[in-house]
N, C-alpha and C positions, 0 to 999 in steps of 0.2 A: 446016184444020178451022176452022170458024166459032167465034168466041170464046166463045159461050154453050155450044155442044157441048163445047168443050175444057174450060170450067170444070166441067161436070158430070161430064166424064171424070176430071177431077183429083179432084173430091170423091169418086167412087167408088174411085178409085185410093188416095186417103188412107185411107179405111175399109179397103180391103183390105190396106193397109201395117200398119195398126195390128193387124188380125186376124192377119196372117202373123207379126208380132213377138210376139204373145202365145203363140200356138200354137207357135212356135219355141222360145220359152223353155221351155216345158213339155216338148217334144222333147228338149231338152238336158238337162234335169233328170231326166227319165224314162229315157231312152235312151243318148244319147251319153256323157254324164259318167259314169255307172255303167259302162259299158263301158271307159272310160278307166281308172277305179279299178281294174277288174278285171285288166287288161292291163298296167298300170304299177304296179310296187309301189314305186318310189321317189318320195318325195313331191315333190322338186324337178322331177323329170321330168313327174310328173302335171299341176304347176301350168303347166309351160311348154306342155304339150299343150293344157290348157285355153285358156290365152292364145291359142295359135295357132288353135284352132277359133272362138273368139270373134272374132278378127281376120279370118279368111277369111270368116265368115258375114257379119260386118258390111259387109266390103267388098263382098260379092255383093249385100247387102241395098240399100246405096246405089246400086250399079249398077242394081238392079231399079227403084228409084225414079226414077233418071234415064231408063232406057229407056221405063218406062210414062208419062213426061212430068210426074210429080208434082212434081219439083224439078229445078233445074240446079245444078252443082256446079263450083266453080272452085278448083284447089289451086295455091298458089304456093309453090316450093321445098319440096314435100312430101318428096323424098329425104333432107333434112335431118332431118325429123320421123321418117321411117322408120328412120333410122340412129342415133336416140337410144338410149343405154344408161345406166341408173343416173341418170337426170335427173328432177327435178320438171317436169312440162309443166303449166304455167300458162295458163290461157285465160280470156277473158269468157264470158258464160253467156247469150246472147240467145234461145236456142231450146230446146225440148224434145230436138232431134236432135243436140245437140253432143257428147255422149259417144259416140254411134254414129259420127260423123263422125270424130273423133280416133282412135277404135279402130280404124276402117276403114283408117287410113294406118300405125298403130304397131303392129308385130307383137306387142310384149310390154309390157303396161301394166296396171297395177292402179289402182283407183279408190278414192277417200275418199267413200262413199256414205251416204245417210240410213238409219239404223237401221229405218225402215219397211219398207224393201225387204227385209229378212231374212224377214218374214213374208208378203211378196207371193206370192200363188198363182201368178203367171206368171214372176216373176224371182227369187224367194227362193233357189232351188235353184242358180241361175246365179251369183249373187254370192257365195254360200257356197263352191261349187264352185271358183270363181275365185280365192278368197283375197282378196276385196276387204276394206276396212278401214272397219269401223263409225264414224261420226263422233260416236257418244255415249259412246265408251269414254273412259278417264281420259287426259289429255294425254300422260302419260309412255308409255302403252300405244300410242297412237296413233303417236308419235314412233319408238318400238321397233319396231313393226309396218312403218313406212315404211322405216326403216333396213335391216331383214331384207330387204325385198323389193329395195330399192335395191341392197345389196351382192349379191343374187342376179342382178342384170342387168336387172331390170324397171325400168319407170319408173312413176311416180305422176302420175295425173291429177287436178289440183286446180283448183276454181273459187273463188278467193279472195272473191267476192262472197258465197258461202254459199247462193245460190239464183239462179233465172233473174232476168235483168235486167227490171225493170219499164219498159216503153217510155215514153220521156220523162223518166225519173228519171235523175239522175247515177249514174255507177258508183262505188261505195265498196268498197274492198278491205278485209277483216280482216286482221290479221297473221299468221293462222295459217300460211299458205303459206311466209312469210318465217321464222318461228321454225322449222317442220320442216326449212327448207332449211338453216338455221345448224346446228341440233342433229344432223342427219343429214349435214351436210357434203355436200350435193348441190347441183350446179348447177341453174339455173332456165332452161327453155327457154320462151319466150313464144309463144303461138299466138293470133293474132287471128282470131276467128270474125265473119262478118258475114252477115245475111239480108235481102234487099230484094225485096219489101216484107216486114216483119215477119210471121212466122207462128210458131204453136206457142209463143208467149210465155206468161209466167207468168199463170194464171188464165184463159187462153183455151181454149175447147172445140176439140177435134180438127176438127170440122166446120165451124169458121169459117175457111175458107181464103181467101185474098186473090183479088181479080179476076184477077190475072195470076200466072204461074207464078213462084214465089220463087227466087230465085238465092242460093244458099249460097256463101260464100267462106270458105277456110282459108288464111291467110298465116302462114308460120313466120317468127316475127320473131328478134330478138336473143336472145343467151343471156347471162345474168347469172352470172358465175363466182364461186364462193364461195372466195376466196383466203385464204392463211393470215393475210395481214394483216387481212382482215375480221373473221376469227375471234378475233383477238387483242382487239378492241373489245368494249365492253359490248353485250350481245345485244340489249337493249331498244332502244338507239339505231341499231344496224345493222338490225334488223328494222323499224323505223320507216322508214329511209332506203330499204330494199329495197321497201317497200310502196309509198312515195311514187313510186319510179322505175317500178314496174309501174303504178302508176295513171296516170302521165303517159303512159306507153306506149299504154296502151288508150283513153285519153280524148283523147290528142294535145295535152294542155295542160302 
């Protein structure tokens, strides 16, 4: 296909993908999740079912994007990510598609999300039904919610930058992920996300697509184990060390 024609095809495909995502969120809220609530009375089974539905739909959504040529995706050591249980999944945040990519690989995961999503017309019902955690809650409430979900076998997806990376700016991690890991005694699984050329970055409109097909990469990295020895040290010091370790991994410095 000629380059110009392929560009136009990807532009139309990107608009279609955003439409599908919004309509799909409404369908989940209005139809699928209410059916799950009616058929499963146990709260734990309901949340597990919602997690599974989101995982399968996101996996097929990414498959659709690849099939119509909007993006390319390469996954390295994805089986390690798929088998995670009760871990903090910590990733960098180069693109709007990052959460979808991770949840397309992980069968059971919760997210710490912006409070504004609770009132979002398309996604509010999804984040509420899935039992995701608001980032504007009190710190003790956030830690308790994370601990409950981790003990139930879910993973927690966190982006320690707090927002999408601004292209050209250095990565700076906050200590929230490290503190949650220590207080919940949960190991950290690091996941490196890449996109070349950059697309769907912070502040970039959806229609500003690159001249060539963007290639997304998911690389499952090392795991940071929270040992009994670490827990005996002052938390502020350990949190700072863990944060620096994560920054070094994601920046290569």
